[in-house]
N, C-alpha and C positions, 0 to 999 in steps of 0.2 A: 481360446485363452481370451474369457472376454474385458479385462482390464489391466493397464499395467498401471504404476505408480513410478513417475519419477521426481527421484529427491536429488536435487545439486545439498553439498554439505558445504558447509566452511568452518572450521575449529567450534565445532558445537554439538559435540558428544553427549553432552545433559539432553539438550532437546532431540536428539535423534532416539534415543533413548524412551521418550516419552510417546516418542510419535509411533514411532514401532510397536510399544506397548499397545497404542492404539489401534492400531490397525491385525495385532492378535485378535481381538474382541472383537471382529466385524461377526458384523450374523449371517454376512456371506461370504466366499473365501473363494471366487473366483479370480483369482486376482495372482499378480506375482510384483514384488519391491525391486526397483531399482538405485541404490544408493552410487550417487557419482562425489567421491571425494577431490574436491576441487583445490588441491593441491596444501591441503591445512598442515598447520603444524602441528595443532592437535586431533590425530585422528578418530575415526568413528568404527574403527575394526573390530577392537575388542567388544565392543555394545552390537555389533551387527552379528557378530559370534554366538553370541546369548539365543537370537532369535532363531538358527536358520533351521532348526526344526519345528517350528511353528509356522514358520514363513518362507515361499517359494520367492526368497531374497538374494540376491546378486549384488556384489560389491565391487565395487573399481575404484582407483586411484588417477588421476592423472596430473596434470601441469595446471593451476591456476591459471583461468582464461575467464572468470565472471560465471555470474550465472547460466545465462542464455547457452551459451558454449557449451556448458555443462549438461543442459537439457539437455542440447541435441546428441551429445554424446551417447548420454541414456536412451535417447529414443532410437537411435541406432539400433540396439541391443533390447530392445524390449519386444514382446510376441502379443500382447495386446490389440483387440479392438480398438480400443479406447487406450488412448493415452489419458494418465489422470495427473496434471503435475501441480506439486506441491511444495512451499517455501518447508525447510526444517523446523521451524518455530512457529505450525502447527501440532495440532490437539485432534485430531476424530472422533465424532460420536459412533455410538458401535451401531448405528444405525445408516451412517453416514453412503455405504455404499448397496444398500437396502431401498434409500430416497432414487439416487441412482439411477437405479431398474427402475423404479417406477414412475418416475419421468420419462425415460425412456420407451418404456412401454404405450403409458399415452399415446406420447408424439413423438418420434424419432426425432434427435438432432445430429447435426455438424459437429458443432462445438457448444460447449456448456461453463458456466460458472457461478459458484455458492458465494455466500454472503459470509460474514466471520461476526465472531462473537467474543466476548469473554467470559473468561471459567473463573467458577468462586474461587480458585487456589491463588488467580492472576493477583500480584501487589496491588495496592491503592492507585498506585502511579501508573501499572499496565491498564489498569479498567479506566482510568481516567484519557488515558493513549487512545486505548481503543474506541471511547466514546466519541473524542474529536473525530476520530477516523469513519465513524459509520452517521456521525449524526447530521439529520436533516440544515442545522443550524450551524454547519459548520463546509461539511464537503457537500452539502446538497441532496445526500443521501446517493450517490453515483455508484459507492462501493459495493449493490447490491442489495439496498433498501428499495419496499417496492416506492415508495414515495419517493421520487427524484426530478431532478432536472436536467436529466438528458439519459440518451439510451444508453445499454446495460454494456461493457464492455469487459471480458472473462478478465481474471488478474493472475499470478504467477502463483498466487499464494493457496488457490482454488481454483484449477482451469483445466475441462477435461475436454477432447478433441479425438474423433478419428485419427486412429494412424496414417491411412492412408492420404488425410488430407493434409495433415502434418508434413508428410515425408513431399507432397506434390509441391506445398508451400515453401519448403526449404527450413522449414522450423524458426526458430528465433534466430531474428540477426545479432549483428556484432556492435549493436548502440552499446554506448556506455551505458547510458539512461536511459529508462523506460520501454525496454525492449520488448517486454509482455502486452502494453499496447499499443506500442509497432503489429505485433505479431496476428492481436485482434484487428485491429483495422485491416490488415493483408489478408484476415480472412473474410472478411465483410466486400472489402473491393473483388476480393475471386468468387462472389456469389452466392457464398457459405453464409449463416446465419445465425450467431449466438444467441444462446438461449437462457437464461435464468432459471436455473432451481431453487428456489427459496429455502426448500427443505433440508438440500442437501446443503449445510453450513458446517461451519468448522470453526475451532477455539485457534483463533492466531494469538501470540505473545507478544508480538511486534517486540519497539525496541523498551528497555527497561527502565532509563533515566530519560530526562527531557534533553539532555545532551545530543545524546546519540540520536533520537526522536526529531531535533533540530536538522540535525544532519542529511537523514532520509527526504525529508519534505523537500529541504532545501535542495536537493538532487533530483527531486518529482518534479521541482518549477521548473528544474535546467531542464529537463525532459521535455516538458509540454513544447517549450521553444520548439527544441530538436524535432521533435513528432509534428509541428505544423509545416516544418519544413520539408519531411519527408512525407506529408500526405495533407495538401494543402488542402484549408475551408474544413480542416478537422478541429479546429481552436472555438468551442463553444463560450453564451457568455460566461456560466460557470466555472469557467477554467480559467477567465479572468478576473472573478473576484476575490479571493487572494490578494493579488496583486492589488487592486481597488481600496479592498481593507486595508494592505498594509501603508499604501500611499497617505491612503485617508487618518489613520494612526499617526503617522509622522507630522503630520500637517497639524494635524488637531494639538499634540502637544507643542508643535514650535509657536502655533498662536498661543498656548496658553502658558509658555516661555517668554513670550514676547508681551502679553498682561501681565504678567508678574514682573518682568522687569521694568514698566512703564509705570506700573506704584510707584514706584521710587525716583524715576525721571520726571516722570509729570504728577507731583503732587496737590495738584489744584486741580485735577482730573483722577485721583487716587479710586475714587468711587467707579468709575467705569471701566477704569480699567482692573478693578477687583474683577467686573463680569466676564471682560475679557479672559482675564485670569481663569474662573470658576466653567465657564460655559463649556466651551468644549471637553470639560469633563465628563458634561452628560449621554453622551452615546456613550462612551467609552464602558462607562458604570453600568448600563443600562444591557446593552447589551452582553457582559460580564455575570448581571445578575439572572437575563436568560438562561444564560448557559449554564449556572451555580443551580437554579432551579430546577431544570430538566433535565441534569447528569442528577444530581442530587433525588429526585425523587426514581426516574428508572435503577439508580446503584445503592435506593437505599441507602446514601451514606455522604451524609453532610462532607466528610472526610473527601469524599471521591467528586463527590462537585464543587469544594474551593479547587481540588490539583485540576481537574478539569477549565476550568478558568487557563488555569500553565500553560495546559495542553493545548486548548482550542488555539490562544494566542501565540503559541509556540508552531501552532501545524498550519497557520493559514499565515504568518508572518516569515518564519522559513520557509516554504513554498513562494512567499510573494517575493523576496531578497530573492529567491533563485532562478526565479522567473525576469527579474528584471536586469539582474545581473548576464542571463544567456538572451535578452533580448538587445541588450547593448554590445556585448562581443559580437553575436550571430548577426545581428538586424540592422543595427547603426554601423559596426566598424566591417560585418564582413565577414569576420572566422569562420572556416569549419568547425565542422562537432569537434575532432578529436583536436586542434591547435586548441580552441577557444577554452577545452577543460583538460586540462595532460594531466593534472595527480589520476593516479590508478584508484577507480575507487573500489575496490574490490579485496585489496591488501593491505 
């Protein structure tokens, strides 16, 4: 067997239904599907049973341990030459495996990954979030785009690796956040080179509202400090930009608020203080305008363009706040990864 899809699931039966349906529509059929239920209160067993005659599908239920350990659980029971790790909130185009096959035929790869896109059926909020997580103007294009500020590392929503290499490296670690990037780093450190398969993309739903999205990117900011602790020297300029953006926005707002207050306390120079109040908003408005125009054009929607402003600021500042908290707790106060962040992320 050529491919084993490993899919951890936590309380998402509806999403699993969509993903499995997309797998039945693949033009290439040499694969198995392994669903690992990670202690869900709302399991997807009945959904999986609908597809047992259409797919070579194995379903496992286990106690909650997080997605990384659930992927390892599935990998131990896989038979494919390549393991393809997916998040449960993705849907595959029907030519996904065909594109992977063609890439491997043109040039063998030890590990690989592909980009993600927004599906037409996604809500405007989901499309805005997808834009913010893939745009060059927010992430620097590091999530699989052709224009990027850092080298490509596969993410767990769309990651492939030879099964023997997965076993050699021990799979995903027990990190609380960022376990997929940790695994990508360990792949490279072991002498293997992940490769981007630009046509092997997936539709990725991500979070359905901005509150959940903020929590997700906040955890990503935490993960960046943990990753630097584990893999010194891996932090690049692009990883610092959200923190710089966050500090910059806060500083500009504080300067503006100071100018506003001084127009009342120093009436003799009120015209000067009005400029102090107004000028800090210019870079913020210009950046918002850039996001609005770019997203509106790419998504053919003014509504999505407006929501993309919210998504971009949520993504950058959520990540920035998580980064700053982790830096304070781990680098300044010297706490380790687990005592610094005791809340269970997965439940």
